[in-house]
LOTORPA-428792 format. One record per residue: x, y, z of N, C-alpha, C in turn. Coordinates in steps of 0.001 Angstrom, whole numbers, plus 500000, padded with zeros to 6 digits. Layout:
XYZXYZXYZ...
! end
This chain:
500862498820500039499967500078499973500845501228500004500450502315499239501317503585499265501200504320500383502211505367500496502096506153501666500665506949501854500203507397500414498900508166500426497893507315500898497736506046500402496790505197500851496661504978502270497870505008502908497697504811504500497504506069505082497742507107504627497622508330505321496259508673505749495238508306505124493865508619505467493402507990506880493406506666506849493323506041508084494198506347509361495580506779509162496309507155510036495897508540510546495304509399509564494946510681510074493582510533511089492798509565510881491666509327511687492223508643512949493137507826513064493548507350514247494215508332515072495017509247514489495637510297515095494768511174515921493596511524515057492480512567515562491875511779516627491563510404516605491004509645517707491772509460519001493165509511518777494016509496519761493722510665520840493440511949520192493062513072520985491918512882521796490787512528520943489413512018521550489551511191522599490408510069522448490569508994523444491238509766524740492014510451524646492611511064525761491489511884526563490750512675525829489469513455526294488630512489526986488269511461526522487467510536527068487989509938528336489155509603528420489738509083529744489728510146530648489919511441530279489880512519531431488373512585531990487454512573531027485915512752531465485647511544532499486445510317532207486016509053533022486608509339534290487817509950534562488532509886535604487864511035536595487542512210535871486905513359536639485638512953537230484632512210536392483367511882536790483510510746537916484390509692537729484366508743538695484837509363540036485786510256539857486358511006541222485429511822541733484486512445541018483454513375541761482474512354542398482040511110541665481049510212542117481743509456543522483012509293543531483697508607544774483489509532545949483669510859545694483599511629546824482216512324547168481233511770546502479819512364546595479296511951547821478288512514548327477503512221549752476630511121549789476352510499548573475537509209548411476007507998549162475272506963549734475856505798550273476811505203549558477584504596550258478825503909549514478543502748548521477191502129548706476817501043547775476454501734546542475840502922546672475307503654545422476274504194544727477560504540545442478745505023544753479495503950543950479456502757544674480131501636543833479397501130542738478072501214542804477178500801541572477503501796540379477443503307540922477552504045539739478981504074539036479972503882540008481427503746539480481554502533538603481031501405539050480805500220538162480029500493536870478897501275536792478353501469535536479114502296534632479727503313535345480697504155534418481891503393533949482303502611534712483554501724534294483182500891533112482184500181533202481574499351532177481286500245530799481375501513530782481271502282529531482625502255528809483555502043529522485007502269528885485035500983527989484983499683528319484992498574527328483928498638526288482848498986526679481611499177525783481989500087524586482697501152524946483206502153523930484262501579523023485234500921523856486488500468523033486043499306522336485267498356522735485120497093521843484152497432520810483102498257520924482133498263519964481857499674519324481881500631520017481738502041519693483001502770518839484167502480519302485346503159518675485499502681517333485391501177517042485581500750515726484422501419514672483391501541515227482246501999514299482512503435514129483113504339514987483263505543514828484421505743513772485495504986513721486644504997513037486251504772511377485165503704511323484868503383509989483757504285509436483237505143510239482102505972509777480942505153509169480697504106509781479708503250509419478507503426510164477244503171509594475958503312510274475075502072510037474791501247510994474025500296510815473426500048512195472856498673512405472174498339513692472991498385514814474458498045514560475319498150515678475464499299516288475230500483515605475335501805516138474251502009517158472980501605516750471697501540517855472091500729518887472591499557518705472946498671519799473959499401520776474872500025520180475972500783521069475379501966521849474560502533521173473877503809521897472768503472523099472115502220522634471373501543523889472089501339524852473056500620524832473975500194525964474465501474526659475000502602525860475161503817526595474087504381527498472958504448526926471898504760527815471653503992528938471732502523528913471417501688529984472429501982531079473527502074530817474699502204531725474847503652532423474604504582531481474513505987532011473286506028532898472042505662532472470993505698533248471146505141534636471744503783534656472000503136535944472800504073536997473832504528536444474714505366537061473956506638537730473267507279536897472557508486537250471528508178538257470917507029538115469824506762539043470519506678540419471425506156540653471942505871542006472834507082542396473364507950541605474129509339541907473969510081540782473335511122540947473238512284540042474582512965539568475559512689540486476820513150540158477488512701538828476745511435538547477237510718537274476762511651536003476146512497536230475638513321534938476752514054534460477956514186534930479119514766534434479665513906533266479144512734533232479738511752532210479198512227530745478128513189530864477521513514529557478550514194528640479619514884529302480679515537528476481565514536527530481244513273527868481987512234527028480792511511526211479648511366526710478584510595526152477957511374525096477701512465525225477147513370523996477924513226522809479367513504523033480063513385521506480104512081521109480039511018521967479961509702521412478548509427520681477626509959521090476379509780520482476401510617519054477132511763518985477147512513517782478068511717516791478907510979517257480012510252516453479193508984516082478315508552516569477760507041516359476465507180515383475865508260515572474462508391514750474496509596513890473478509549512756473294510714512194472843511777512692472890513152512224472939514111512833471302514208513695470283514063513051469007514214513671468876513078514934469051511849514688469050510880515782470003511332516841471201511915516372472165512120517486471774513338518442471086514208517831470622515459518425469536515021519377468512514115518911467433513717519718468043512964520873468999511986520724469392511101521781470428512153522770470924513200522352471799514213523184470654514806523996469572515146523477468428516044524429467951514904525377467722513724524937467178512678526007468187512499527119469643512249526660470695512071527664470808513217528660470524514615528065470675515783529176469387515711529910468071515265529621466992515504530294466941514333531236467830513146531238467592511981532029467908512432533429469121513255533798469326513730535218468202514236535943467623515187535174466360515929535887465170515007536089465016513989534951463925513082535072464246512029536196465475511723536431465803510857537585465436511596539039465990512897538959465661513593540219464111513749540618463540513901539534462013514218539784461398512808539974461722511834539609461152510293539826461505510028541342462709510235541756463092509925543119462443510836544107461844512115543846461154512874544747461921513375545812461343514243546518462037514872547779463034515934547443463105516424546143464156517372545638463443518622545873463979519714546427463533521013546499463349521644545046462619522746545234462142523484543931463362524217543273464277524735544128465482525400543767466251524401543034466447523312543775467441522135543214466916521737541915465507521390541677464974521037540466465123522203539538465007523476539788465180524477538700466661524519538290467463524390539313469108524363538901469342523176538087468878521957538322469296520932537441468442521051536107467211521529535966466554521808534646467280522746534023467822523837534668468485524905533727469964524223533290470555523563534228471764522972533734471537521775532387470456521148532554470142520214531431469913520973530122469099522155530288468854522762529123470172523507528601470851523994529452472231524414528970473123523158528228473021522114528849473688520918528306473098520555527006471767520778526747471122520539525513471608521423524390471874522682524724472272523809523784473745523585523521474585523110524555475936522849524246476086521634523567475179520564523768475399519202523131475245519513521608474092520231521218473831520589519936474855521139519237475485522264519806476542522869519104477845522086519057478114521343520112479291520495520057479049519263519210477822518915519030477476517638518091477683518211516765477267519353516244477283519829514900478948520027514489479540520565515546481114520762515484481719519343515014481506518395515903482095517085515731481679516522514510480291516530514021480006516156512694480770516895511584480970518186511694481715518927510598483031518228510524483711518149511816485154517749511867485250516245511096484225515229511447484182514049510904484120514194509428483157515042509037482711515144507557484013515664506760484768516647507355485945517164506608486902515960506695487195515193507631488056514204507814487820513190506618486507512903506498486196511870505391486317512330504084485961513595504081486279514351502704487657514404502164488455514660503360489971514663503162490515513328502842490072512319503453490476510934503070490084510480501723488909510955501241488360510524499747489235511337498850489581512530499239490443513406498407491726512741498129492505512242499401493616511689499388493762510433498492492616509538498719492446508250497840492245508716496513491579509673496037491334510195494673492819510555494082493503511246494849494783511673494341495877510565494277495710509578495203496393508176494924496106507552493604494776507416493363494432506935491931494886507651490839494681508876490892495042509727489920496686509653489694497430509591490685498901509482490464499109508164489946498482507075490291498684505679489712498332505671488266497338506403487980496882506434486474498002507304485669498287508301486087499309509118485580500665508440485222500948507706486359502294506695486228502076505721485201500908505081485186500585504063484216500580504596482827499948505701482646499795506404481155501290506898480897502134507380481823503434507911481543504214506662480883504095505557481725504808504449481277504409503770479860503147503771479706502657503428478255503121504476477330503035505651477598503576506662476603505137506348476391505850506250477412507182505930477169507466504693476349506582503678476491506922502445475803506405502551474244505410503532474139504959503748472692506164504590471822506595505755472819507625506526472106508959505721471725509396504584472625510439504023472322510223502998471284509044502512471091508839501654469900509029502432468705508261503694468865508424504458467496509850504915467188510718505177468317512148505456467966512800504350467422512536502957467878513144501799467236512668501581465819511491501802465685510848501556464342511497502570463473511692503847463840512347504863462854513667504501462802514597504130463873515886503901463524516238502451462752515256501693462737515436500388461915515052500891460527514070501670460292513664502043458886514865502713458376515476503948459138516444504750458635517727504176458406518079502934458994519365502285458780519288500945458094518805499977458896518888498735458240517926498500457068516736498832457345515821498577456073516186499333454926516780500393454977517021501185453717518253500462453200519227500130453990520444499413453411520075498042452905519303497330453603518783496089453026518094496125451706517333497254451470516652497599450169517560497739449234518460498448449523519569498817448442520441497573448164520801496750449236521406495437448803520661494658447935519241494562448150518482493823447334518524494255445949518367495483445726518335496295444414519731495887443617520838496105444532522157495815443860522302494232443561521949493380444168522107491933444061521144491659442805520133492216442656519252492010441429519958492500440263520438493723440277521246494349439147522506493522438885523122492895439829524318492105439435523936490788439002522820490230439350522233488939438644522007489226437095521407490368436981521209490530435466522402490878434610523316491269435220524775491559434493525736490384434393525378489427435317526540488440435545527035487595434434526271487546433403526643486760432196526988487905431137526364488881430808526500489910429729527585490908430027527741491402431452528802492322431805529318491861433084530251490926433260530677490411434487531280491600435256532162492508434674532688493623435382531533494445436046530711494790435461529565495612436066528911494731437212528743493375437124528307492657438154529203492618439257530592492629439137531529492595440152531294493953440842531161495118440144531090496368440684529864496464441652528703495860441036527698495904442016527943495056443299528375493995443012528564493104444419529785493836445164530644494443444701531584495305445632530702496369446606529774496936445743529010497792446487528059497166447455527605495969447320526926495179448138527796494945449416528958494517449311529771494274450404530049495494451109530276496568450408530443497986451242529193498260451956528208498176451488526941498544452094526649497516453283527003496269452962526746495392454148527584495615455318528960496178455124529908496407456103529421497614456854528792498736456235528233499793456853527059499631457592526238498599456931524932498311457743525226497749459198526180496706459202526607496061460347527295496972461306528092498182460991528531498991461732527209499810462288526414500190461559525318500960461938524532500170462925524265498876462659523663497954463707524280497862464943525546497795465099526246497649466261526149498858466890526254500248466401525982501521466979524571501711467524523790501348466620522307501191467022522070500478468346522537499262468416522312498458469760523163499036470793524197499618470676525003500210471771524538501599471963523630502178471109523100503605471206524268504525471293525001504426470240526192505362470115526128506096468869526828507001468499526926507800467259526951506857466073526087507308464867526411506411463764527702506424463347528067505191462743529226504917462435529906505999461182528985506459460381529342507376459242529664508782459899529352508942461171529696510340461821530866510199462864531213508983463003532121508739464135533512509371463800534131509244462734535353509658462381535382510516461299534208511399460916534271512309459806533101513350460325533178514317459506532303515469459685530868515151458914530016516068459213528640515885458441528925516010456898529514517111456671529789517292455181530484516140454501531376515354455146532065514350454441531112513056454509530175513079455512529262511922455654528035512014454510527747513308454290526698513796453250527418513511451867528512513910451638529276513591450401529328512198450002529778511288451019529756509712450824528309509326450397527290509777451104525889509588450797525610509905449457525929511034448688525663511362447463526452510473446370527792510086446879528422509220445946528064507968445958527571507274447102526856506054447044525595505938446349524924507241446394523602507232445544523822507124444180525040507793443778525260507701442289525809506373441941526606505846442637527121504549442402525963503430442333525023503613443110523997502599443224522922502684442005522829504062441572521782504287440609522027504730439411523248505145439371523789505886438043523158507388437905522650507805438859522152509258438930523321510250439045523235511427438497524069512410438612523766513054440183524604512691441046524330513241442386525491514203442744524968515464443223526009516491443358525617516785444813526785517157445498526832517789446829527669519010446974527090519972447763527558521295448053527473521733449418528434522557449763528281523251451247528072524694450981527326525259451462527089526960451456527236527294452763528105528427452927528493529224454202529720528397454848530167528909456098531173528512456675530938527111457500531619526254456975531447524918457832531959524998459341531073524607460221531587524530461666530766523274462346531446523005463476530998521888464296529537522077464708528716521011464659527187521003464998526966520115466201526006520297467169525665519257467981525448517892467449526025516886468127525698515572467617524133515278467180523295515678467891521907515360467659521419516020466282521952517229466000521815517835464660522478517108463479523704516672463672524289515749462545523591514638462260523095514004463346522313512702463073521088512819462330520297514018462763518973514300462140519288514748460664520228515589460428520347515924459103520927514538458082521735513824458800522233512671457973521090511794457753520294511556458714519102510617458335518157511034457399518162512472457672517267513101456527517533512959455264519016513005454988519498512770453496519335511466453065519610510520453981519539509120453603517877508956453155516887509290454022515804509072453638515311509809452314515728511048452120515498511591450866516102510873449702517483510418449890518120509671448849517264508360448669516700507804449628516107506477449307514858506666448402514147507700448819512889508207448173513120508431446556514417509224446334514645509413444935514832508106444343515578507347444885515955506026444360514791505122443933513828505069445008512721504312444642511499504720443906511453506085444091510012506846443504510293507647442550511457508577442509511301509798441707511564509524440128512205508558439729512572508265438353513280509663437973514227509967438678515021511242438259516484510851437611516903512021437073518131511746436491519275512419437219518943513621438007519852514109438952519308514522440059520144514705441219519884514909442474520976515882443350520421516901443850521262517736444625521137517913446046522231517749446669522159517849448284522963519004448594522437520063449342523147521258449735522986521276451289524253521558451814524144521754453214524535523169453474523560523960454026523829525249454235524067525763455796524952526467455957525253527061457284524864528569457191523815528911458157523461530278457992523523530910459622523059531916459636523297532843460929522281532239462023522900531396463037521962530769463951521248529546463457521384529052462399520612527903461844521486527133461064521021525975460498521771525111459660520515524319458925520824523996457717519877523459456709520361522644455798519397521591455420519760520758454237518689520680453312519057520876452080518018520802450936518430519615449872517323518818449559517691517713448766516532517970447771517046517957446344516208518315445200516414517350444094515468517124443457515538516077442373514759516818441041515025516184439875514305516456438664513429515314438349512797514556439188512010513454438907510686513855438481509692512717438576508514513089438067507612513723439179508152513987440421507157514696441324505895513971441798505066514566442448503676514071442837502890515260443324501460514754443797500595515711444027500722515840445631501234517012446099501494517010447487500451516883448495499299517475447912498057517394448754497472516099448977497423515198447872497013514008447887497836513050448676499016513201448645500040512292449173499936512722450544499950513951450924499841514324452442498661513736453232497600513649452304496273513299452947496526511689453125497150510918452208497402509705452291498427509258453353499425510171453682500335510020454759499811510155456031498726510917456122498066511317457530497153510192457783496620509519456874495938508212457043496560506995456398497411506469457215498137505127456530497326504115456408496331503805456947495314502795456822494194502915455948494048504276455370492990504410454403493488505187453132494579505173452851494952505782451545496502505788451420496940506743450432498344506736450422498956505848449389500181505361449520500851504771448549500567503226448756500391502779449953500294501461450194501677500656450452502822501473450271504061500641450858504012500355452263504683499035452477504781498629454003505383499691454665506451500348454459506965501360455382506494502673455221505553503068454561505035504443454286504794505245455589504557504378456824504252504972457918505571505582458602506715505002458289507941505521458746508730506328458115508263506892456714509085507646456021509163509338456382508600510014455617508798511518455929508156511842457239507187510934457696506516511258459015507631510923460043508425509793459731509589509589460920510693510723460814510893511257459558511803512227459439511347513480460124510056513810460013509294515041460610509401514956462081509387513814462721509345513637464143510825513834464631511880513279463832513102513602464277513524515116464257513086515663463190513439517075463091512766517830464300511569517429464451510853518146465624511497518022466919511964517002467178512677516702468401513802517724468910514422518075467656515456519074468114515029520586467701513729520783467639513281522008467208513185522687465917513525521760464936513553522138463453512271521895462831512214522255461263511126522230460573511432521536459229510604520613458829510807519805457748509660520383456659510031520628455423509151521069454468509479520346453236508311519852452517508575518971451294507649519770450257508107520208449112507395520968447946507706520031446800506427519768446051506618518979444889505186519111444060505510519051442650504215519097441778504521518085440729503614517404440124503732516311439240504550516948438027505540516238437610506375516576436441507509517664436881507472518094438031508401519283438494509438518919439489509539517557439710510482517166440775509915517406442058510819517212443155510686517195444646511841518039445295511587518819446221512486519455447130512033519162448614513069518603449275512830518218450808513823519148451566513495519990452539514385520868453250514159520668454693515208520794455359515222520648456841515990521885457214515313522646458093516131523893458834515927523636460278517254523703460975517369523473462265517886524753463043517449525409463974518001526513464854518969525988465695520088526682465689521224526225466679521238526787467925520376527738468322520323528169469733519764527124470760520619526633471602520117525665472573520111524330472104520282524074470731520118522532470262521171521552470815522366522002471074523258521103471929522879520934473217522104521718473712521863521167475128520492520347475278519654520384474229518467519558474214518722518243473965517937517284474617518186515941474494517458515387473248518132514527472551517542514023471243516576512932471445516211512598472545515455511324472632513983511676472268513100510820472198511664510922471691510785511571472517511311511754474006510338512374474958510527513823475097511657514325474355511983515849474720511904516629473591510954516745472796510862517808471762510643519230472113511154519992471481511206521301471815509542522016471981509212522675472823507763522944473028507332523706471644506117523221471241505381523953470114505934523530468642506911522698468775507522522266467206507235520676466853506590519972467870506267518660467464505287518506466383505907517635465174504842517363464076504983518690463233505947519749463041505873520838462377506314520183460967505486520104460087505753519421458710504810520178457800505554521123456994504714521941455979504900521256454660503827521110454064503542520535452517504342519350452496504076518565453673504849517070453498503940516059453089504606515249452296503962513997451915504886513095451214504601511743451278505508510869450696505514510923449374506627510945448680506960510858447138506347509868446363505048509930446255504358508836445476504418507676446280504424507627447544504362506463448377505758506350449040506285507300449689507815507485449880507769506528451032509005505837451111509343504960452146509755505665453586
! end
């Protein structure tokens, strides 16, 4: 059980500890007054015995009911026993009426408000009734006892209402604490589920951006080598060499991914060098005219930014190879004032951005139908948003496609690159984004 779950009953027990002390004081004072009263010794002993029996009666039956705030037949049974014992003590010695200072609060804590007030009134009238039944009392004494009973009734009502209010507030506080505990458990459960979902998405994105793309390229190269193995063995050997190189790079990427380290292509080279190798590899795999250029003064970037820009270039290159039917592709790395950008453009067939974006937004009900369409540009957009950047995709049918990533550099080095820490207000900022005719 959590600390919050234990706190409510503990609070009631602490509060009842104070009440128990008050109850003991009332018992000791009343029995002391009875012990020194002027009635015969036998009457004193009977009154003290009846008052003493109230203690186990309260401890064994009344106190557990009061702590649980329950109301059933046992409450009436407890109150009836109180009246019998108190009535017996008062009948033999009116000094026992001082026990009302403890009995009235017990009535208020054991019964609902109206029954408790009625019982308190009857309890306060019991001494004057006993005095009248015994007879022999003088008029001034009767008047004094009656006035004392009326005063006791007024004080009992006020005291009872105050006790009821305290009990109700304690119960409400206990309910609030319990509700808070349930809410905290729910928040913890939802946070755990959200963390699992975010980690799954990150893993899917990493696998798509590294291993899946490399395996797709390897399959294409093996098919190309198989087609050339008899007619142009030199070309086939070139394709197979590329397969070997890509397999080695994929293995390094897989090991870095498992160890959660920097991508192998960025470990010993700059971003510009890695992007240049990316362009050269695209040209070697497809025969495209792939050009790479750097604009602005090259400078070190946070590793999170390097990884995002490299993955964006890999995704854009894969989309050009798979879908664009282009002749040339340009990769431009731009260093600007306070930001860095990457732009990948091709002269391919392009696509309708509106239709493709609608399909990407509803992967179950439209789009290209590619198996990995859910992890393409949407995954790229998620990566870019995590470091506070913006991804834009512009295309028209027959006019090629331009993919551009812009990342502000203010504070990008300090921001974590995990899926749970996107820059506020940037998550999912994807303008005119759509998969290129079913982009992967």
